[in-house]
C-alpha positions as semicolon CSV with decimal commas, in nm:
position;residue;x (nm);y (nm);z (nm)
1;M;3,183;-17,703;8,501
2;N;3,121;-17,437;8,204
3;S;2,780;-17,388;8,065
4;D;2,921;-17,570;7,714
5;N;3,063;-17,885;7,891
6;Q;2,756;-17,900;8,086
7;L;2,501;-17,930;7,864
8;S;2,729;-18,189;7,708
9;D;2,721;-18,363;8,016
10;W;2,345;-18,341;8,058
11;R;2,260;-18,441;7,680
12;E;2,432;-18,769;7,744
13;R;2,244;-18,814;8,035
14;A;1,977;-18,783;7,869
15;L;2,045;-18,966;7,565
16;Q;2,077;-19,275;7,842
17;F;1,792;-19,241;8,034
18;E;1,588;-19,207;7,692
19;R;1,790;-19,582;7,595
20;Q;1,664;-19,729;7,937
21;I;1,336;-19,564;7,882
22;N;1,342;-19,776;7,559
23;Q;1,479;-20,067;7,726
24;T;1,131;-20,069;7,955
25;V;0,899;-20,036;7,681
26;L;0,903;-20,147;7,340
27;G;0,804;-20,055;7,010
28;Q;0,764;-19,643;7,140
29;Q;1,115;-19,453;7,054
30;Q;0,963;-19,193;6,872
31;A;0,646;-19,151;7,126
32;I;0,968;-19,160;7,440
33;R;1,210;-18,891;7,259
34;H;0,862;-18,663;7,219
35;V;0,858;-18,731;7,644
36;L;1,245;-18,692;7,691
37;I;1,196;-18,359;7,516
38;A;0,849;-18,213;7,708
39;V;1,100;-18,361;7,975
40;F;1,401;-18,111;7,927
41;A;1,187;-17,819;7,776
42;R;0,940;-17,886;8,122
43;G;0,680;-17,937;7,938
44;H;0,316;-18,089;8,030
45;V;0,231;-18,387;7,868
46;L;-0,070;-18,570;7,739
47;L;-0,081;-18,928;7,620
48;E;-0,356;-19,092;7,409
49;G;-0,435;-19,470;7,343
50;N;-0,609;-19,754;7,370
51;V;-0,576;-19,948;7,665
52;G;-0,307;-20,206;7,742
53;V;-0,017;-20,040;7,465
54;G;0,214;-19,916;7,765
55;K;0,087;-19,558;7,791
56;T;0,093;-19,650;8,228
57;T;0,411;-19,831;8,185
58;L;0,535;-19,558;8,013
59;L;0,483;-19,273;8,262
60;R;0,597;-19,497;8,587
61;A;0,910;-19,498;8,359
62;V;0,977;-19,164;8,306
63;A;0,861;-19,072;8,704
64;H;1,112;-19,355;8,788
65;G;1,433;-19,227;8,627
66;L;1,341;-18,886;8,703
67;G;1,305;-18,966;9,110
68;G;1,137;-18,719;9,342
69;D;0,835;-18,763;9,481
70;Y;0,559;-18,896;9,219
71;Q;0,204;-18,896;9,278
72;R;-0,116;-19,059;9,105
73;I;-0,440;-18,981;9,068
74;E;-0,742;-19,137;8,897
75;G;-0,991;-18,993;8,724
76;T;-1,324;-19,074;8,830
77;I;-1,685;-18,912;8,773
78;D;-1,773;-18,842;9,150
79;L;-1,377;-18,666;9,156
80;M;-1,425;-18,312;9,313
81;P;-1,111;-18,057;9,273
82;A;-1,054;-18,115;9,668
83;D;-0,976;-18,491;9,633
84;L;-0,659;-18,307;9,482
85;I;-0,536;-18,143;9,770
86;Y;-0,685;-18,259;10,076
87;Y;-0,885;-18,621;10,188
88;T;-1,106;-18,689;10,510
89;H;-1,127;-19,004;10,738
90;L;-1,148;-19,155;11,060
91;D;-0,841;-19,170;11,226
92;S;-0,797;-19,452;11,516
93;N;-0,975;-19,300;11,798
94;G;-1,281;-19,295;11,507
95;R;-1,216;-18,901;11,537
96;P;-1,307;-18,728;11,148
97;S;-0,945;-18,608;11,029
98;V;-0,827;-18,423;10,727
99;D;-0,506;-18,493;10,563
100;P;-0,346;-18,359;10,288
101;G;-0,422;-18,500;9,906
102;P;-0,166;-18,623;9,658
103;L;-0,091;-18,251;9,546
104;L;0,011;-18,157;9,884
105;Q;0,194;-18,435;10,023
106;Q;0,526;-18,408;9,912
107;G;0,456;-18,016;9,883
108;E;0,808;-17,865;9,714
109;R;0,982;-18,218;9,639
110;L;0,616;-18,320;9,454
111;A;0,829;-18,421;9,037
112;T;0,581;-18,621;8,883
113;F;0,194;-18,586;8,900
114;F;0,014;-18,842;8,666
115;F;-0,326;-18,784;8,626
116;N;-0,532;-19,115;8,473
117;E;-0,800;-19,094;8,251
118;I;-0,819;-18,737;8,328
119;N;-1,178;-18,747;8,078
120;R;-1,327;-18,901;8,297
121;A;-1,253;-18,611;8,600
122;R;-1,529;-18,332;8,596
123;P;-1,504;-17,973;8,472
124;Q;-1,422;-17,828;8,788
125;V;-1,113;-18,066;8,831
126;H;-0,986;-17,972;8,505
127;S;-1,003;-17,616;8,594
128;L;-0,767;-17,675;8,938
129;L;-0,521;-17,885;8,723
130;L;-0,500;-17,599;8,472
131;R;-0,385;-17,340;8,719
132;V;-0,150;-17,593;8,930
133;M;-0,009;-17,671;8,528
134;A;0,027;-17,298;8,457
135;E;0,098;-17,126;8,772
136;R;0,245;-17,483;8,962
137;S;0,053;-17,360;9,252
138;V;-0,236;-17,408;9,447
139;S;-0,470;-17,226;9,718
140;A;-0,494;-17,407;10,045
141;F;-0,562;-17,398;10,413
142;N;-0,506;-17,002;10,359
143;R;-0,161;-17,072;10,230
144;E;0,007;-17,085;9,871
145;Y;0,125;-17,429;9,807
146;R;0,424;-17,396;9,500
147;F;0,549;-17,696;9,330
148;P;0,886;-17,564;9,157
149;H;0,921;-17,903;8,987
150;I;0,593;-18,036;8,913
151;Q;0,542;-18,238;8,575
152;V;0,206;-18,305;8,480
153;F;0,125;-18,618;8,273
154;A;-0,193;-18,747;8,213
155;D;-0,378;-19,007;7,962
156;R;-0,689;-19,100;7,871
157;N;-0,906;-19,319;7,624
158;P;-1,019;-19,218;7,311
159;V;-1,262;-19,554;7,244
160;E;-1,462;-19,523;7,574
161;K;-1,741;-19,220;7,630
162;E;-1,979;-19,301;7,840
163;E;-1,932;-19,099;8,202
164;T;-1,589;-18,886;8,049
165;F;-1,567;-18,486;7,997
166;E;-1,371;-18,365;7,700
167;L;-1,124;-18,119;7,837
168;P;-1,162;-17,744;7,744
169;A;-0,892;-17,550;7,488
170;A;-0,770;-17,377;7,753
171;A;-0,660;-17,758;7,969
172;R;-0,568;-17,871;7,678
173;D;-0,332;-17,524;7,496
174;R;-0,117;-17,624;7,922
175;F;-0,046;-17,970;7,787
176;M;0,262;-17,871;7,573
177;M;0,229;-18,200;7,333
178;E;-0,066;-18,436;7,324
179;I;0,106;-18,756;7,182
180;G;-0,065;-19,062;7,094
181;I;0,073;-19,420;7,227
182;D;-0,047;-19,755;6,938
183;R;0,089;-20,127;6,978
184;P;0,397;-20,176;6,778
185;D;0,328;-20,290;6,451
186;D;0,659;-20,502;6,448
187;D;0,548;-20,910;6,485
188;A;0,896;-20,964;6,635
189;L;0,828;-20,659;6,951
190;L;0,481;-20,741;6,951
191;E;0,620;-21,138;7,012
192;E;0,825;-21,043;7,284
193;L;0,587;-20,867;7,430
194;I;0,343;-21,125;7,477
195;F;0,544;-21,409;7,568
196;N;0,843;-21,244;7,798
197;P;0,785;-21,280;8,079
198;R;0,982;-20,993;8,217
199;F;0,741;-20,762;8,026
200;H;0,428;-20,850;8,243
201;D;0,523;-20,751;8,591
202;V;0,509;-20,394;8,529
203;D;0,677;-20,287;8,948
204;R;0,912;-20,556;8,842
205;L;1,017;-20,443;8,503
206;I;1,006;-20,054;8,678
207;D;1,204;-20,136;8,962
208;A;1,500;-20,296;8,757
209;S;1,581;-19,916;8,612
210;E;1,789;-19,706;8,718
211;T;1,616;-19,397;8,925
212;G;1,707;-19,071;8,926
213;A;1,881;-19,119;8,662
214;I;1,834;-18,725;8,522
215;P;1,775;-18,523;8,920
216;Y;1,465;-18,347;8,902
217;Y;1,595;-18,062;9,079
218;Q;1,814;-17,910;8,842
219;L;1,604;-18,023;8,561
220;N;1,464;-17,638;8,557
221;E;1,809;-17,508;8,581
222;I;1,968;-17,663;8,274
223;A;1,630;-17,623;8,032
224;E;1,656;-17,279;8,078
225;Q;2,077;-17,297;7,986
226;L;1,963;-17,444;7,678
227;Q;1,682;-17,270;7,575
228;Q;1,926;-16,993;7,593
229;A;2,228;-17,172;7,412
230;I;2,001;-17,263;7,093
231;N;1,983;-16,983;6,853
232;P;1,773;-16,949;6,550
233;S;1,872;-16,778;6,229
234;P;1,657;-16,505;6,153
235;T;1,504;-16,672;5,854
236;L;1,398;-16,918;6,083
237;R;1,205;-16,648;6,271
238;Q;1,005;-16,609;6,000
239;Y;0,925;-16,968;5,930
240;A;0,772;-17,018;6,253
241;V;0,625;-16,700;6,210
242;D;0,460;-16,783;5,878
243;L;0,363;-17,117;6,064
244;C;0,188;-16,964;6,334
245;R;-0,010;-16,741;6,084
246;A;-0,078;-17,071;5,842
247;S;-0,231;-17,223;6,154
248;S;-0,552;-17,007;6,151
249;R;-0,565;-16,863;5,783
250;P;-0,445;-17,170;5,568
251;D;-0,600;-17,007;5,247
252;A;-0,354;-16,736;5,233
253;Y;-0,070;-17,016;5,193
254;G;-0,241;-17,204;4,931
255;I;-0,303;-17,492;5,180
256;A;-0,587;-17,713;5,040
257;L;-0,805;-18,053;5,127
258;S;-1,005;-18,230;4,994
259;D;-1,372;-18,119;4,991
260;V;-1,274;-17,856;5,250
261;D;-1,374;-17,458;5,180
262;M;-1,037;-17,329;5,374
263;S;-1,149;-16,974;5,449
264;Q;-1,355;-17,138;5,696
265;A;-1,223;-17,442;5,773
266;I;-1,041;-17,288;6,100
267;V;-1,199;-17,139;6,409
268;A;-0,882;-17,109;6,602
269;G;-0,498;-17,167;6,525
270;S;-0,192;-17,158;6,708
271;S;-0,151;-16,855;6,970
272;P;0,155;-16,700;7,021
273;R;0,224;-16,941;7,356
274;G;0,170;-17,268;7,135
275;M;0,477;-17,119;6,862
276;S;0,666;-17,078;7,211
277;Y;0,567;-17,414;7,324
278;L;0,704;-17,504;6,998
279;I;1,061;-17,390;6,985
280;R;1,121;-17,497;7,329
281;A;1,067;-17,848;7,211
282;A;1,207;-17,751;6,884
283;R;1,585;-17,626;6,998
284;V;1,577;-17,915;7,303
285;H;1,581;-18,175;6,975
286;A;1,824;-17,940;6,819
287;W;2,037;-17,978;7,182
288;L;1,963;-18,418;7,129
289;A;2,117;-18,396;6,806
290;G;2,388;-18,241;6,961
291;R;2,372;-17,884;6,748
292;D;2,372;-17,545;6,900
293;M;2,161;-17,359;6,558
294;L;1,818;-17,447;6,581
295;L;1,730;-17,571;6,199
296;P;1,387;-17,588;6,010
297;E;1,381;-17,972;6,063
298;D;1,402;-17,932;6,496
299;L;1,041;-17,724;6,436
300;Q;0,950;-18,054;6,230
301;A;0,983;-18,277;6,474
302;V;0,783;-18,186;6,709
303;F;0,484;-17,985;6,501
304;H;0,250;-18,241;6,481
305;V;0,281;-18,309;6,865
306;V;0,256;-17,966;6,988
307;M;0,080;-17,797;6,751
308;G;-0,198;-18,096;6,668
309;H;-0,452;-18,019;6,986
310;R;-0,427;-17,556;6,915
311;I;-0,616;-17,602;6,577
312;F;-0,954;-17,595;6,615
313;L;-1,210;-17,675;6,325
314;N;-1,524;-17,540;6,221
315;P;-1,802;-17,783;6,358
316;V;-1,909;-17,880;6,032
317;Y;-1,567;-18,056;5,937
318;A;-1,502;-18,172;6,274
319;Y;-1,618;-18,521;6,252
320;R;-1,357;-18,548;6,005
321;Q;-1,148;-18,433;6,303
322;D;-0,905;-18,752;6,272
323;E;-0,819;-18,702;5,873
324;L;-0,871;-18,312;5,840
325;L;-0,649;-18,220;6,129
326;P;-0,321;-18,437;6,022
327;A;-0,363;-18,354;5,628
328;L;-0,359;-17,948;5,705
329;L;0,000;-17,998;5,936
330;D;0,099;-18,218;5,658
331;G;0,022;-17,974;5,436
332;M;0,132;-17,635;5,630
333;L;0,518;-17,843;5,613
334;R;0,471;-17,902;5,254
335;Y;0,348;-17,510;5,090
336;I;0,548;-17,302;5,386
337;A;0,910;-17,254;5,253
338;A;1,193;-17,399;5,514
339;P;1,488;-17,159;5,515
């Protein structure tokens, strides 16, 4: 099978995978599309939303569909970095024993690693996770363990602030996307979720869907092929550069926000690495649309979820972050001319 036919076949698999997840998790079509894009762009994902809106169900549905080995860990105040690598216990003979922790149990077969309530874990744990996300490897027991297929998903609850730790900028930058999850607005969907017993037993709901629909061990190869197959024009390249520069100097592009000194508003904008994530995600968006050419609408479709956590406001304006950042991103797309 040639490359074009293979990519076409995989596109149909990806869209079927998306339909399967939409039947499991109702009312989250946009979030599911973004997660699907991250899977095929090989990027890590952070979900943010209140308790009970379906974050864990969504991630379990994705892991189930990908197949491969899956591990999960709960973020707690007393979690230490070593807890990801090994755990100690007394064996059946009452002797101390050391067994592999969640990162090491499956070795190179580990495909999905889910960190629940990541903001409850200490910064030391974040540091270890940062290496795993960046290098897909970790050192333990005097050897190097590699995880070539691992994709990290994490979630956090923005409401509860007690005994939590804010993720450092370096750790947040390793997540390709930060995706907000909220309850559906549609009354019919809410009624279905509340009254239909099918959605009351998450284990049965997940088990009823197809597993291994997307062979995880082939994703790296397919992701690389589609990145090579989707081509940007020279004018689109300049558009991406302008977006990158505007994330640090929005005033230079005429972007203005109410009651904000735009020359002092931004402490740091997107790095080139952040923009490369944007292009990777945009190429997957174009591929899912059946195109081999990158268009401005592809960048715009993933702009908020890829760029929102890469722009840091001056502390003077930090208390208005939830208001200002979306407005700033909208302004960048509105004021910077698309080719």
